[in-house]
Structure formats: C-alpha cells, structure tokens
LUMLUMLUM-615964 format. One line per 10 residues: their letters; for each residue x, y, z of C-alpha. Coordinates in pm, 1 decimal, decimal comma. Example, Ala and Ser with C-alpha at 12.3 -4.5 7.8 and 13.67 -1.06 7.14 Angstrom:
2
as> 1230,0 -450,0 780,0 ~ 1367,0 -106,0 714,0
END
This chain:
390
xxxxxxxxxx> 3471,1 -1574,6 2474,0 ~ 3327,6 -1685,1 2140,1 ~ 2978,4 -1793,6 2081,4 ~ 3106,1 -2136,0 1997,6 ~ 3284,7 -2158,4 2351,9 ~ 2963,7 -2053,3 2519,9 ~ 2771,0 -2313,5 2338,7 ~ 3029,7 -2580,7 2430,8 ~ 3013,0 -2470,3 2794,4 ~ 2638,4 -2478,0 2791,6
xxxxxxxxxx> 2630,4 -2832,8 2636,7 ~ 2877,0 -2952,9 2902,7 ~ 2656,1 -2835,6 3188,4 ~ 2339,6 -2964,1 3025,0 ~ 2507,5 -3303,5 2971,5 ~ 2622,5 -3288,7 3333,7 ~ 2269,6 -3225,0 3458,2 ~ 2128,2 -3513,9 3241,1 ~ 2382,2 -3750,7 3399,6 ~ 2292,1 -3630,0 3764,1
xxxxxxxxxx> 1920,6 -3666,6 3698,7 ~ 1962,5 -4011,1 3548,1 ~ 2173,6 -4118,2 3838,4 ~ 1916,6 -3982,9 4089,0 ~ 1635,0 -4164,5 3910,4 ~ 1817,6 -4500,4 3920,0 ~ 1908,0 -4456,2 4277,2 ~ 1562,9 -4352,6 4399,2 ~ 1374,4 -4626,6 4209,0 ~ 1632,0 -4890,1 4338,3
xxxxxxxxxx> 1564,1 -4752,2 4698,4 ~ 1193,9 -4773,6 4642,7 ~ 1218,5 -5139,4 4526,6 ~ 1434,3 -5235,2 4819,3 ~ 1216,2 -5064,9 5076,5 ~ 907,3 -5218,7 4913,1 ~ 1061,2 -5564,5 4957,2 ~ 1160,1 -5483,4 5316,8 ~ 798,7 -5377,7 5407,0 ~ 666,7 -5613,0 5669,9
xxxxxxxxxx> 399,0 -5856,6 5583,0 ~ 174,7 -5906,2 5899,9 ~ 56,6 -6236,9 6024,0 ~ -314,1 -6178,2 6046,5 ~ -396,2 -6529,7 6165,5 ~ -335,5 -6407,4 6516,4 ~ -647,5 -6355,5 6725,6 ~ -703,8 -5999,3 6864,0 ~ -966,4 -5821,8 7052,6 ~ -1169,2 -5634,6 6784,5
xxxxxxxxxx> -1255,8 -5268,3 6863,2 ~ -1556,4 -5089,9 6720,1 ~ -1511,3 -4947,3 6379,5 ~ -1700,7 -4713,4 6145,1 ~ -1655,9 -4736,4 5764,1 ~ -1715,6 -4394,9 5619,3 ~ -1809,9 -4378,9 5252,8 ~ -1839,4 -4032,4 5091,8 ~ -2037,6 -4063,5 4778,6 ~ -2145,5 -3834,7 4484,3
xxxxxxxxxx> -2336,3 -3975,1 4188,0 ~ -2236,2 -4342,4 4247,8 ~ -2552,1 -4514,0 4124,3 ~ -2348,5 -4759,9 3919,8 ~ -2128,9 -4883,4 4210,0 ~ -2267,0 -4820,7 4554,4 ~ -2487,1 -5128,2 4581,1 ~ -2193,0 -5365,8 4496,9 ~ -1985,2 -5201,2 4770,6 ~ -2263,5 -5209,9 5032,4
xxxxxxxxxx> -2310,7 -5578,3 4963,6 ~ -1937,3 -5640,7 5000,0 ~ -1950,2 -5463,5 5333,9 ~ -2246,8 -5672,5 5454,0 ~ -2041,6 -5994,9 5384,5 ~ -1756,7 -5887,6 5612,4 ~ -1617,6 -6144,9 5861,6 ~ -1595,5 -5871,2 6131,9 ~ -1809,9 -5897,9 6428,9 ~ -2145,7 -5742,6 6332,7
xxxxxxxxxx> -2205,0 -5570,2 6661,5 ~ -1877,4 -5382,8 6621,0 ~ -1913,9 -5270,7 6270,6 ~ -2118,1 -4969,2 6132,7 ~ -2124,2 -4843,5 5774,8 ~ -2189,8 -4473,8 5718,8 ~ -2266,0 -4342,6 5373,5 ~ -2231,1 -3969,2 5336,4 ~ -2406,5 -3832,3 5034,1 ~ -2257,2 -3515,8 4880,6
xxxxxxxxxx> -2551,0 -3374,4 4689,1 ~ -2584,1 -3663,8 4442,2 ~ -2790,2 -3586,8 4132,0 ~ -2863,8 -3941,5 4030,2 ~ -3025,2 -4257,9 4199,4 ~ -2756,9 -4283,6 4461,9 ~ -2986,4 -4185,1 4756,4 ~ -3258,6 -4418,9 4639,0 ~ -3020,0 -4715,7 4620,6 ~ -2868,4 -4654,4 4967,9
xxxxxxxxxx> -3221,3 -4614,5 5122,7 ~ -3282,7 -4971,4 5015,4 ~ -2989,6 -5085,4 5234,1 ~ -3062,3 -4889,4 5545,7 ~ -3051,8 -5102,4 5870,0 ~ -2899,9 -5099,4 6203,7 ~ -2566,4 -5150,4 6050,2 ~ -2583,7 -4910,7 5753,7 ~ -2661,4 -4543,4 5799,5 ~ -2709,7 -4253,3 5550,4
xxxxxxxxxx> -2624,8 -3893,3 5610,9 ~ -2690,8 -3629,6 5359,8 ~ -2468,2 -3319,2 5336,8 ~ -2754,1 -3091,3 5244,5 ~ -2885,5 -3136,5 5604,6 ~ -2558,5 -2991,8 5745,0 ~ -2443,6 -2733,7 5490,8 ~ -2595,8 -2406,1 5373,4 ~ -2674,9 -2374,6 5009,2 ~ -2394,7 -2132,1 4939,0
xxxxxxxxxx> -2142,7 -2389,9 5089,9 ~ -2236,7 -2659,5 4837,9 ~ -1948,6 -2578,9 4599,3 ~ -1705,8 -2608,2 4875,7 ~ -1839,9 -2921,9 5031,4 ~ -1548,4 -3127,2 4916,8 ~ -1477,8 -3489,2 5009,6 ~ -1315,4 -3384,7 5332,3 ~ -1631,5 -3219,1 5452,6 ~ -1838,5 -3538,4 5392,9
xxxxxxxxxx> -1578,2 -3748,9 5586,7 ~ -1565,5 -3503,8 5884,2 ~ -1944,8 -3499,7 5915,1 ~ -1948,4 -3886,2 5873,5 ~ -1695,6 -3919,6 6156,7 ~ -1887,2 -3680,7 6380,9 ~ -2216,5 -3884,6 6343,4 ~ -2046,7 -4228,0 6379,3 ~ -1943,7 -4416,2 6692,5 ~ -1645,7 -4647,5 6613,4
xxxxxxxxxx> -1308,7 -4615,8 6786,0 ~ -1155,3 -4660,4 6445,6 ~ -1236,8 -4491,2 6117,3 ~ -1205,2 -4682,0 5792,6 ~ -1259,3 -4481,2 5469,9 ~ -1316,7 -4599,2 5111,7 ~ -1472,1 -4468,9 4803,6 ~ -1824,0 -4547,5 4661,3 ~ -1688,2 -4688,7 4336,0 ~ -1471,7 -4954,9 4506,1
xxxxxxxxxx> -1503,5 -5312,9 4588,2 ~ -1354,3 -5505,6 4886,5 ~ -1304,8 -5868,0 4984,4 ~ -1488,7 -6026,5 5291,3 ~ -1183,8 -6007,3 5509,2 ~ -1089,6 -5651,7 5425,9 ~ -1208,6 -5480,4 5748,8 ~ -1068,5 -5753,7 5981,7 ~ -739,0 -5752,5 5803,2 ~ -693,1 -5376,7 5818,2
xxxxxxxxxx> -773,0 -5367,8 6194,6 ~ -542,0 -5664,2 6270,0 ~ -260,4 -5492,6 6104,4 ~ -342,2 -5179,5 6298,2 ~ -339,2 -5368,9 6617,1 ~ -23,6 -5564,1 6534,2 ~ 171,1 -5245,9 6406,5 ~ 83,0 -5021,1 6706,9 ~ 25,2 -4753,0 6455,6 ~ -219,3 -4458,6 6455,3
xxxxxxxxxx> -287,3 -4477,2 6089,1 ~ -286,5 -4762,3 5838,7 ~ -278,9 -4709,5 5461,3 ~ -357,7 -5004,3 5234,6 ~ -323,8 -5097,4 4872,2 ~ -583,6 -4996,8 4595,5 ~ -566,4 -5229,9 4297,4 ~ -723,1 -5139,8 3965,5 ~ -948,8 -5390,3 3792,0 ~ -1137,8 -5372,3 3455,6
xxxxxxxxxx> -813,6 -5397,4 3253,3 ~ -920,8 -5536,9 2921,3 ~ -743,5 -5288,3 2702,3 ~ -377,0 -5191,8 2672,7 ~ -447,3 -4830,6 2803,0 ~ -628,5 -4977,2 3107,5 ~ -349,6 -5223,2 3180,1 ~ -106,4 -4925,3 3178,9 ~ -326,0 -4745,4 3440,6 ~ -335,2 -5059,6 3661,5
xxxxxxxxxx> 34,2 -5127,2 3629,3 ~ 126,9 -4759,5 3699,5 ~ -102,5 -4768,8 4012,8 ~ 65,1 -5084,3 4135,9 ~ 399,7 -4896,8 4110,0 ~ 256,8 -4624,9 4319,1 ~ 150,6 -4881,9 4587,9 ~ 510,5 -4997,6 4603,9 ~ 627,6 -4646,2 4635,0 ~ 381,1 -4569,7 4902,3
xxxxxxxxxx> 514,1 -4856,0 5112,2 ~ 868,9 -4747,3 5038,2 ~ 800,7 -4393,2 5134,7 ~ 666,6 -4502,6 5470,5 ~ 978,0 -4704,7 5532,9 ~ 1182,6 -4385,5 5444,3 ~ 971,6 -4195,3 5696,7 ~ 840,8 -3962,1 5428,7 ~ 468,1 -3935,8 5502,8 ~ 304,2 -3785,2 5191,6
xxxxxxxxxx> 174,1 -4101,6 5028,1 ~ -157,9 -4270,7 5088,7 ~ -490,0 -4343,1 4932,1 ~ -827,8 -4237,0 5084,9 ~ -996,1 -4540,9 4925,2 ~ -824,5 -4755,8 5173,2 ~ -725,7 -4567,9 5499,5 ~ -777,5 -4656,3 5863,9 ~ -703,4 -4433,9 6157,0 ~ -796,0 -4375,1 6521,6
xxxxxxxxxx> -1079,6 -4143,1 6588,5 ~ -884,8 -3997,4 6870,5 ~ -580,4 -3925,4 6647,6 ~ -799,2 -3760,1 6388,3 ~ -948,6 -3544,2 6655,4 ~ -605,8 -3469,0 6802,5 ~ -467,2 -3329,3 6486,0 ~ -781,4 -3117,6 6425,0 ~ -916,9 -3336,5 6153,1 ~ -871,7 -3171,5 5815,1
xxxxxxxxxx> -822,0 -2826,8 5964,8 ~ -556,3 -2635,4 5763,6 ~ -615,8 -2835,3 5454,1 ~ -991,6 -2806,8 5429,4 ~ -972,4 -2541,3 5151,8 ~ -831,8 -2810,9 4911,4 ~ -1065,3 -3018,6 4699,5 ~ -867,3 -3334,0 4780,6 ~ -601,0 -3416,9 5029,7 ~ -811,0 -3638,0 5255,5
xxxxxxxxxx> -533,4 -3896,4 5234,9 ~ -185,1 -3770,4 5156,7 ~ -213,9 -3444,1 5364,8 ~ -392,9 -3607,0 5662,4 ~ -132,5 -3884,6 5693,0 ~ 137,2 -3615,6 5725,2 ~ -52,7 -3442,0 6007,2 ~ -84,6 -3773,0 6198,7 ~ 268,3 -3881,9 6128,6 ~ 403,0 -3548,3 6262,8
xxxxxxxxxx> 185,9 -3557,6 6566,4 ~ 263,9 -3915,4 6659,9 ~ 626,0 -3944,1 6560,3 ~ 573,7 -4141,0 6243,5 ~ 321,4 -4397,6 6386,1 ~ 198,1 -4485,4 6035,7 ~ 218,1 -4814,5 5850,0 ~ 158,2 -4972,2 5517,3 ~ -89,8 -5267,9 5502,9 ~ 101,0 -5521,5 5302,4
xxxxxxxxxx> -128,7 -5809,0 5287,3 ~ -342,6 -5961,0 4990,6 ~ -665,2 -5928,8 5204,5 ~ -599,5 -5559,5 5284,7 ~ -677,1 -5456,3 4929,4 ~ -946,9 -5231,9 4783,1 ~ -1031,5 -5267,0 4415,8 ~ -1140,1 -4987,8 4183,8 ~ -1200,0 -4940,9 3801,7 ~ -959,4 -4784,9 3563,8
xxxxxxxxxx> -1045,7 -4468,8 3373,0 ~ -1230,6 -4527,0 3039,5 ~ -1075,5 -4250,8 2844,2 ~ -741,1 -4049,7 2825,7 ~ -940,9 -3731,7 2921,9 ~ -1073,2 -3899,0 3242,2 ~ -725,9 -4035,4 3316,7 ~ -560,8 -3697,7 3282,9 ~ -832,8 -3519,0 3485,5 ~ -759,1 -3775,4 3766,7
xxxxxxxxxx> -382,1 -3710,1 3756,1 ~ -447,2 -3329,9 3748,6 ~ -647,2 -3358,3 4061,0 ~ -374,4 -3554,3 4237,5 ~ -103,4 -3311,1 4116,8 ~ -299,8 -3016,8 4238,4 ~ -227,3 -3080,9 4599,6 ~ 155,2 -3138,6 4544,6 ~ 209,4 -2767,4 4609,3 ~ 69,3 -2818,0 4971,2
xxxxxxxxxx> 324,4 -3102,2 5071,2 ~ 483,8 -2988,2 5387,9 ~ 772,7 -3240,2 5366,9 ~ 1000,8 -3077,1 5115,3 ~ 1171,4 -3413,6 5053,2 ~ 864,5 -3517,8 4857,3 ~ 872,5 -3200,6 4651,6 ~ 1240,5 -3240,4 4559,4 ~ 1186,5 -3602,5 4468,0 ~ 887,7 -3528,5 4245,4
xxxxxxxxxx> 1068,0 -3243,3 4092,8 ~ 1382,6 -3443,7 4015,4 ~ 1179,2 -3723,9 3859,5 ~ 996,1 -3463,3 3644,4 ~ 1319,3 -3303,9 3523,0 ~ 1470,0 -3646,3 3448,9 ~ 1182,0 -3741,8 3226,9 ~ 1161,4 -3402,9 3062,5 ~ 1546,4 -3421,2 2990,2 ~ 1480,0 -3744,5 2798,9
xxxxxxxxxx> 1207,0 -3584,9 2590,0 ~ 1435,9 -3284,9 2519,6 ~ 1711,6 -3515,2 2411,6 ~ 1486,2 -3699,4 2173,3 ~ 1397,6 -3360,9 2018,9 ~ 1759,8 -3244,3 2001,4 ~ 1871,1 -3573,3 1825,8 ~ 1727,6 -3430,0 1504,8 ~ 2004,7 -3171,5 1524,6 ~ 2287,2 -3379,4 1676,4
xxxxxxxxxx> 2303,6 -3762,7 1685,9 ~ 2481,9 -3757,1 2018,5 ~ 2172,2 -3663,6 2202,2 ~ 2008,1 -3975,4 2069,8 ~ 2279,7 -4170,1 2251,1 ~ 2217,1 -3986,6 2571,4 ~ 1838,5 -4055,0 2553,5 ~ 1901,8 -4423,7 2465,7 ~ 2120,2 -4449,2 2785,6 ~ 1851,0 -4282,3 2993,3
xxxxxxxxxx> 1576,1 -4503,1 2855,1 ~ 1756,6 -4829,2 2913,7 ~ 1828,5 -4740,6 3273,6 ~ 1469,1 -4623,0 3327,6 ~ 1343,2 -4959,5 3182,2 ~ 1568,7 -5162,8 3413,3 ~ 1479,9 -5000,7 3740,1 ~ 1113,7 -4947,9 3669,3 ~ 1085,5 -5324,4 3561,1 ~ 1215,8 -5439,9 3894,3
xxxxxxxxxx> 963,3 -5245,6 4106,9 ~ 666,1 -5318,3 3871,7 ~ 752,2 -5677,0 3846,4 ~ 770,4 -5709,0 4234,1 ~ 447,6 -5532,3 4304,2 ~ 256,5 -5697,7 4024,3 ~ 374,1 -6041,9 4137,4 ~ 276,9 -5970,6 4506,7 ~ -81,1 -5856,4 4414,4 ~ -116,0 -6142,4 4165,0
xxxxxxxxxx> -144,2 -5915,4 3859,2 ~ 145,0 -6047,5 3665,7 ~ -69,8 -6013,3 3351,8 ~ -18,4 -5645,5 3367,7 ~ 345,5 -5677,0 3273,0 ~ 229,3 -5750,5 2923,4 ~ 178,9 -5365,6 2887,0 ~ 523,9 -5280,0 3043,8 ~ 680,8 -5127,1 2716,2 ~ 361,0 -4948,9 2628,7
xxxxxxxxxx> 336,3 -4828,0 2991,1 ~ 684,5 -4686,8 2967,7 ~ 595,0 -4464,1 2671,7 ~ 267,3 -4357,4 2844,9 ~ 443,0 -4290,8 3167,6 ~ 698,9 -4050,3 2999,4 ~ 421,7 -3866,2 2806,3 ~ 185,3 -3811,3 3099,9 ~ 457,0 -3722,3 3350,4 ~ 572,7 -3434,6 3119,1
xxxxxxxxxx> 222,7 -3318,1 3036,2 ~ 71,8 -3350,9 3378,8 ~ 383,3 -3234,8 3560,2 ~ 389,7 -2925,6 3337,1 ~ 27,2 -2832,7 3371,5 ~ -105,6 -2998,3 3678,0 ~ -75,7 -2702,1 3901,6 ~ -210,8 -2456,4 3636,7 ~ -523,3 -2623,0 3486,4 ~ -851,2 -2671,7 3652,6
xxxxxxxxxx> -978,5 -3023,6 3698,3 ~ -1324,2 -3169,3 3727,3 ~ -1430,4 -3394,2 4024,5 ~ -1773,8 -3534,7 4041,0 ~ -1922,3 -3282,5 3811,2 ~ -1754,9 -2974,5 3979,9 ~ -1467,4 -2767,9 3840,2 ~ -1175,8 -2699,0 4070,4 ~ -844,6 -2516,3 4059,2 ~ -689,4 -2691,0 4363,0
END
C-alpha cells in the first residue's frame, strides 16, 4: 500500500474519532443539563426537629477572611444550643490564631494541629488531618465543613440540615458560588464554577459519586466513622470531598444528595492571577488518578480528548482548510450545549451577569482543559504555602 493510501486511511480514522468525541461531548453535556434541571428543589419551609451539628473549619493562613466567616456563623438562625463551631488551625504563620482567639466562646472552639502532631508530621498534615481531628474533638451528630476563606448566609446551616432531613441521605453536598467577579478573567472562573455545580448535581442523579466540594459538605458523624473516615485516601493532599463522597455512597447504597436551594450556598473568592487559577486546577486534577468509579475517569478522558482534537484541528488547518471546517463544527456544537447548562445554572443562582463572559470563557475553557489535562498529574502544585505532588 502506498504512503498516500496509508495517509488517507489515517485521516479517515482520525476524522471518525473526532466525530465520535464530538457526539460524546454533545450527549454528555445535554445529559448534564437535563439531570441538573431534574434535581429536586427541597421545600425547607417545613419544620423539623433539629439535631446537634458541628461546623468544622480547617484553616491555614486565613487572617484576611476568617473573621468574616465566624461573624456569618454567629448570625445563623440555627438553635444556638445545638450548634458548635470548631476551627482547626493547620500551623498558620500569620495572625489567624490571634483573630480566632478573639472569637472564642462556648460556641466557638479552637484546635491547633501542633498539639496533636509530631514535628516531622507537619508536612503531611493535610486538610483531611485537620478535619479528622476536628471531628474527633467535636460533639455534633452532624458534621458540616467549609473553608476559612468562605462566606455564608444566615440560613445556610438550617437549610443544609433541613435538606439532609428531607432527603434521608447520609451526605449532602451544596453549591459553592464565586464572588469578587469584577474582571473578565474572574467572571470566567465564576461561570466555569457554576457549570461544575450543575455537573455535580447531574452526576449524583446519574449515581456517579465523585463530585462534591468540601467547602459545603454535610454528613453524619456515624457515617464518617463507619467508612473509616479518610482512611485509604489520607496520603493525598486533597480529596476530603470527592473521594469521601464515594466511600459514603458505596457504603450506604448511594444515599447522597445535592442541596439545590439558594440558601444552601457558600460563597468564595475567585483567584486573582492565572498562576493561582492554574495551581488550583492542578490541585483538583491531582486526585483524578484516585477516582474509584471508572466512569468518571472515562468521561473526563473523553472530554479532554474532544477539546484536544479541536486544538489539533485548528493547528492542522494551516496545512489543509478542511480541518478548519471540522474545528468550526466542533466549536459550534460545544458553544450550544455549554450555553444551555451555564445559562440554566447562572439563572438559578442569580448570576446571569456572568453570561457576559460566555465567549471569552469558551476560549479560556479550551486552553485550560488542554494545559491542565496534559500536565495536571505531572506537575507539583502549591497549597497553603506547601509544595505537593498529589
């Protein structure tokens, strides 16, 4: 067979792969949108018997944010006698301890990891260690976690607990919405994150339990203990959310729900620079190798190769104009299905303004998917001043 025939055959199979990847992307994003829309919105106006709850906040170097969060938590409409707030300091090097000490009361408690870990363990005292010790030293029947750089509304705790009660679940994961979106780059981050919230809800409807956010996570103390806490994933720098939810879902036959309600939202800031943003995404990508549900791995892989094929086709268009037609076809379909999901989630969380960045976000999404997807499991990332590989 001549070299021309080999090339023609290769081009045929490459084109066929591009078509399959494009069809997959359109189908999966359409499914995500449909499942997001089908996710139950709970009626939290119903009265329930409130259980005791412990809000666990692992912190490291959060002097700029922790006071605002603690003030938010003191304003909660939850019965005061049933709510405790446990701040677990992970060797902060700024004024975090000093600020938290100013809030200490019968309701707010402070734990420092240095009192529980040997000096040589400091570099491995990841966020999960802080949460575990916080749980051990707390009393609530329910555990609710958030991060030290977040903000919450006054009905956050009660809404999360009511959804837990109404859903009969062992674990509830809620939305995290990004604020501080004055620039186009920050609007992109917030819009992209809203898309992830929709996908999180959709994944749970599909019984794929590898999506959650530790900044807004509620679970039973008993369930946490029954699955052995973070045992088996404790060597990872992160994973206190996505990997924990899988353990609980597997143990309790999928008893996990998404808190789709405007009052069940946690707010956090966007990243200020591209370097910070990429570091954040590298940290998230680093745990993808440890997903135990292979469906998640296949979906992420197919999405990556779809976006990669689009970039390759743009490059090949300099040699053959037909590749430009293929890439244009892929881009149009991507824009249509992405718009539907992002429009829906932004409307629900009252952030329609973020859609102003939609076309810029499409470009950024393509670039960072290829870059982070290619290097996310190879490069080290920095988290709270520490360098990690996983």
